[in-house]
matplotlib code that plots the C-alpha trace (Angstrom):
import matplotlib.pyplot as plt

x = [-0.1, 2.8, 5.0, 1.6, 0.3, 4.2, 4.0, 0.4, 1.7, 5.1, 2.5, 0.9, 3.3, 5.0, 2.0, 0.8, 4.2, 4.4, 5.7, 8.5, 8.7, 11.2, 12.6, 11.1, 11.4, 8.8, 7.5, 6.2, 4.4, 2.0, 1.4, 1.6, -1.6, -2.9, -2.4, -3.8, -6.9, -7.8, -8.1, -12.1, -12.7, -11.8, -14.8, -18.0, -21.2, -22.8, -20.0, -18.4, -21.7, -21.6, -18.4, -18.6, -22.5, -19.8, -16.9, -19.2, -20.0, -16.5, -15.9, -18.7, -17.8, -14.1, -14.7, -17.1, -14.3, -11.9, -10.0, -8.2, -10.0, -6.9, -5.3, -6.7, -5.4, -6.2, -7.2, -10.3, -10.8, -11.7, -13.6, -15.4, -16.2, -17.6, -20.2, -21.1, -21.2, -23.3, -25.9, -29.3, -31.3, -35.2, -35.2, -38.0, -38.5, -41.2, -42.7, -42.7, -40.7, -38.8, -34.5, -32.0, -28.3, -26.2, -25.3, -22.3, -22.3, -22.8, -19.5, -17.5, -18.8, -17.5, -14.3, -14.1, -14.6, -12.2, -9.6, -10.5, -9.8, -7.1, -5.5, -7.0, -5.0, -1.4, -1.9, -1.9, -5.0, -5.6, -7.6, -5.0, -4.3, -4.4, -6.7, -9.4, -9.2, -9.9, -12.8, -14.7, -13.5, -15.4, -18.6, -19.0, -19.4, -21.2, -25.0, -25.9, -26.8, -30.2, -30.3, -32.7, -32.7, -35.4, -35.7, -38.0, -40.3, -39.7, -41.5, -43.2, -46.0, -48.9, -47.6, -45.7, -48.8, -50.9, -48.1, -48.3, -52.2, -51.6, -48.8, -50.5, -53.6, -51.4, -52.9, -49.2, -48.4, -44.9, -44.8, -46.2, -44.2, -40.7, -42.0, -43.5, -40.7, -38.2, -40.5, -40.6, -37.1, -35.8, -37.7, -37.1, -33.1, -33.1, -30.8, -29.5, -31.7, -27.5, -26.7, -31.1, -30.2, -27.0, -27.8, -27.3, -29.2, -26.1, -25.7, -29.4, -29.2, -32.7, -32.6, -35.2, -35.8, -35.2, -32.6, -29.1, -27.5, -23.8, -23.5, -20.2, -19.8, -21.6, -21.1, -19.2, -17.6, -15.9, -12.9, -15.0, -14.9, -18.0, -21.2, -24.0, -27.5, -30.0, -33.7, -35.5, -39.6, -41.2, -40.4, -43.9, -43.4, -40.8, -39.8, -38.4, -41.3, -42.0, -38.4, -39.0, -41.9, -39.9, -37.2, -39.6, -42.4, -39.1, -37.2, -34.2, -31.5, -28.2, -27.0, -28.7, -32.0, -34.1, -34.2, -36.5, -39.4, -40.9, -43.3, -46.6, -45.7, -44.8, -41.4, -38.1, -36.3, -33.3, -31.5, -32.2, -34.7, -34.8, -36.9, -35.1, -31.0, -30.5, -30.7, -28.0, -28.5, -31.8, -30.9, -33.2, -30.6, -31.3, -33.7, -35.6, -36.0, -36.9, -39.3, -41.2, -41.5, -43.1, -45.5, -46.9, -47.3, -48.9, -51.9, -51.4, -52.7, -49.7, -48.6, -45.3, -43.2, -43.2, -40.8, -38.2, -36.6, -34.1, -37.6, -37.5, -34.2, -34.8, -38.9, -36.5, -34.7, -37.7, -39.3, -37.8, -36.8, -40.5, -41.0, -38.3, -35.5, -32.5, -30.3, -27.2, -30.4, -30.8, -27.5, -26.9, -29.0, -27.9, -24.0, -23.9, -20.3, -21.4, -24.5, -24.3, -25.2, -27.8, -29.3, -29.8, -32.1, -35.0, -36.9]
y = [0.3, 2.5, 1.7, 2.2, 5.6, 7.0, 6.2, 7.9, 10.9, 11.0, 11.2, 14.5, 16.1, 15.3, 15.6, 18.7, 20.6, 23.8, 23.7, 24.7, 26.3, 28.0, 24.7, 24.5, 26.8, 29.9, 28.1, 24.9, 27.0, 26.7, 23.5, 23.4, 25.9, 22.8, 20.1, 21.7, 23.5, 19.3, 19.4, 21.2, 18.2, 15.6, 16.2, 16.0, 18.9, 17.6, 15.3, 19.1, 19.9, 17.4, 18.0, 22.1, 21.2, 18.3, 21.2, 23.3, 20.8, 20.0, 23.6, 24.8, 22.1, 23.3, 27.0, 26.0, 24.8, 27.3, 24.5, 25.4, 23.1, 23.7, 22.1, 19.6, 17.3, 13.5, 14.5, 17.1, 15.1, 12.3, 13.9, 15.7, 12.0, 10.5, 12.9, 12.5, 8.7, 8.4, 11.3, 10.7, 12.9, 12.5, 11.6, 10.9, 6.9, 5.9, 9.4, 9.3, 11.4, 9.0, 9.2, 7.1, 7.5, 9.2, 6.0, 4.6, 6.6, 9.2, 8.9, 8.5, 11.7, 13.5, 11.8, 12.6, 15.8, 17.0, 14.7, 16.4, 20.2, 19.1, 17.4, 21.0, 23.1, 21.3, 19.4, 16.2, 14.7, 13.9, 10.9, 8.7, 8.2, 5.1, 5.7, 7.4, 4.5, 2.2, 4.0, 4.2, 0.4, 0.2, 1.8, -0.2, -3.3, -1.8, -3.5, -1.3, 1.8, 2.0, 2.4, 2.0, 1.4, 4.6, 2.0, 3.3, 1.2, 0.2, 1.8, -1.3, -1.7, -1.1, 2.2, 3.5, 2.9, 5.8, 7.9, 7.8, 8.3, 11.5, 12.8, 12.7, 14.3, 17.5, 20.2, 21.9, 20.0, 20.8, 20.2, 16.7, 15.5, 15.8, 14.6, 11.5, 10.6, 12.0, 9.1, 6.5, 6.8, 6.8, 3.3, 1.8, 2.8, 2.0, 5.3, 7.5, 10.7, 11.8, 10.4, 11.2, 15.0, 14.0, 12.5, 14.8, 13.7, 12.9, 10.1, 8.7, 6.1, 5.1, 1.7, -0.1, -2.5, -0.6, 2.6, 3.0, 5.2, 5.9, 7.0, 8.6, 9.3, 7.0, 7.1, 4.0, 5.2, 8.1, 7.7, 7.4, 4.3, 4.4, 2.1, 1.1, 0.7, -1.0, 0.2, -2.8, -1.1, -3.8, -3.4, -2.6, 1.2, 1.8, 5.0, 5.5, 7.0, 9.4, 10.7, 10.8, 13.2, 14.8, 15.9, 16.9, 19.4, 20.8, 21.4, 19.8, 19.1, 18.9, 19.7, 17.9, 16.3, 17.2, 21.4, 23.7, 24.8, 28.5, 28.6, 29.0, 25.5, 27.4, 26.7, 26.0, 28.4, 30.0, 31.6, 32.2, 34.5, 37.0, 35.9, 32.5, 33.7, 29.7, 28.1, 28.8, 26.6, 25.8, 22.1, 19.9, 18.8, 16.0, 17.1, 18.3, 14.3, 14.2, 17.0, 15.8, 12.5, 13.0, 15.6, 13.2, 10.7, 13.1, 13.3, 10.0, 9.2, 7.2, 7.8, 10.0, 9.0, 6.0, 6.5, 8.9, 8.7, 6.0, 4.0, 3.9, 2.2, -0.1, -0.6, -2.4, -4.7, -5.9, -6.0, -7.7, -10.2, -10.8, -11.3, -13.9, -11.9, -13.2, -11.3, -10.6, -8.9, -6.8, -6.0, -5.2, -2.5, -1.3, -1.4, -2.9, -4.4, -6.9, -9.1, -9.0, -4.9, -6.0, -7.7, -5.7, -3.5, -6.5, -5.7]
z = [-0.1, 1.0, -2.1, -4.2, -2.5, -3.1, -7.2, -6.5, -5.2, -6.8, -9.8, -9.7, -8.6, -11.9, -13.9, -12.4, -12.0, -13.8, -17.1, -18.1, -22.0, -21.8, -22.2, -25.8, -29.1, -29.4, -32.2, -30.4, -27.5, -30.2, -30.0, -26.4, -25.5, -28.5, -26.0, -23.0, -24.5, -25.2, -20.9, -21.0, -22.5, -19.8, -17.9, -19.1, -18.0, -15.7, -14.1, -13.2, -12.1, -9.7, -8.4, -7.6, -6.2, -3.4, -3.1, -2.4, 0.5, 1.8, 1.6, 3.7, 5.9, 6.4, 6.7, 9.7, 12.0, 10.5, 8.6, 4.4, 2.1, -0.5, 0.4, 2.8, 5.5, 5.5, 9.0, 8.8, 5.4, 7.4, 9.9, 6.9, 5.9, 9.7, 8.8, 5.8, 6.1, 9.1, 8.7, 7.5, 5.1, 4.3, 0.5, -2.4, -2.6, -4.7, -4.1, -0.4, 2.5, 3.4, 5.8, 4.9, 4.9, 2.1, -1.3, -2.3, -5.1, -3.0, -0.9, -4.1, -6.0, -2.4, -2.4, -6.8, -6.1, -3.7, -5.8, -8.6, -7.3, -5.5, -8.8, -10.7, -8.2, -8.2, -5.5, -3.7, -2.7, 0.8, -0.7, -1.4, 2.7, 3.6, 5.8, 4.0, 1.7, 4.5, 5.7, 2.3, 1.7, 5.1, 3.9, 1.2, 3.2, 5.8, 5.8, 8.4, 6.8, 5.8, 2.0, 0.4, -4.0, -5.6, -9.2, -11.6, -13.6, -16.9, -19.0, -21.1, -23.5, -21.7, -20.1, -23.5, -25.6, -23.6, -23.6, -27.5, -26.9, -25.2, -27.6, -30.9, -29.4, -28.5, -31.1, -32.0, -34.5, -34.7, -30.9, -31.2, -33.8, -31.7, -28.8, -30.8, -32.1, -28.6, -26.8, -29.3, -29.8, -26.3, -25.6, -29.1, -28.9, -25.4, -25.1, -21.9, -21.7, -22.3, -25.7, -27.6, -26.9, -28.9, -32.2, -35.4, -38.8, -39.8, -36.6, -39.2, -42.3, -43.0, -45.1, -46.4, -43.9, -40.9, -39.3, -38.3, -36.1, -35.5, -31.8, -31.8, -28.3, -24.9, -21.1, -21.4, -24.3, -23.6, -26.5, -29.7, -30.6, -33.2, -32.5, -34.8, -33.5, -35.9, -35.4, -37.7, -39.1, -38.5, -34.5, -31.9, -31.2, -33.9, -34.3, -37.3, -39.2, -36.4, -36.7, -40.8, -40.3, -37.4, -39.9, -42.5, -40.6, -38.9, -41.8, -39.5, -42.4, -39.8, -36.7, -33.1, -34.1, -31.3, -30.8, -28.5, -30.0, -28.9, -26.1, -28.9, -30.6, -33.9, -34.5, -33.9, -31.2, -33.0, -29.9, -26.3, -25.3, -22.7, -20.3, -20.2, -20.1, -18.5, -21.8, -23.3, -27.4, -28.8, -28.5, -25.9, -23.0, -20.2, -18.2, -21.3, -21.8, -18.3, -18.7, -21.7, -20.1, -16.7, -18.3, -20.5, -17.4, -16.0, -18.6, -18.7, -15.6, -14.5, -11.3, -11.8, -8.9, -10.2, -14.0, -15.4, -18.7, -17.5, -17.5, -21.9, -21.3, -18.7, -20.6, -23.9, -21.8, -19.9, -22.8, -25.2, -22.7, -21.6, -25.8, -26.0, -27.3, -27.3, -24.9, -27.7, -29.3, -26.3, -26.4, -29.2, -28.7, -25.1, -26.0, -23.0, -22.3, -19.6, -19.5, -16.3, -15.5, -18.0, -16.4, -13.8, -16.8, -16.3, -13.9]

ax = plt.figure().add_subplot(projection="3d")
ax.plot(x, y, z, "-o")
ax.set_aspect("equal")
plt.show()
């Protein structure tokens, strides 16, 4: 353990020591800047938001006891983790308020955020201290914690049919066309919401009997390997015709497929509005997908607390499994690397 920790610390010092560009000719300085510009892509936008929230919690804790959060000592980090590992909070569980402890992933996010900001500013991270590592290992295996798994129900054909009926009743043709294509593709393609909003027209290839979709980046594919999903036309609740109709009625010929629509529902939004400063680009984001889905769940009279955007992904796996489809076929749609992980989506 000691040698491993020393290696990690030494590696940090090497990676985060200031670069001495005086060792290079001026002609190479621009190339160094070009390499450094790639660093902005290291973390996704959602990860950065989560890190900022977790880091703020640690900073508040340190401030309340008069300690410096950056660099932080292993002792103050240990005290902070002790607080977070044992405190309970009131959270929503299937629509009910319930007391529970923080999950493994919540604690791991806090540790990752603290490590990130230390490394980002050239400091040794206290998260590598052996006592911290041992405490985290124990927390993960502690079976006395009050842990509740708020798993969302799968969106099966019965619920999907009700959603489709509500969507097609929408009097605003542009909104109806977009939302029908969005919800059907979310389920048919077993997409994560972060993936579906990044799809572009160039990623679609309509063929004689189906649709081929190229996935360039995803949660499990951060380095841009080409992955392909095949969606046949003859599948129940196929999204293929709905996508064609949306592209035709919206006039979208390139760029992102799913765009933001003006409040009156008559046109695509072309830029941010003065009264909506949060909107930076006229495209949908992951939160929009969840909001749109939940809106139709309410209209369809379905318990909104039981479902979320991820219900479409688990719903595809569960429905195909109950229909007797081969696991390998399902895996080719979800792009899971491990069948054991795929099995957790079968509810």
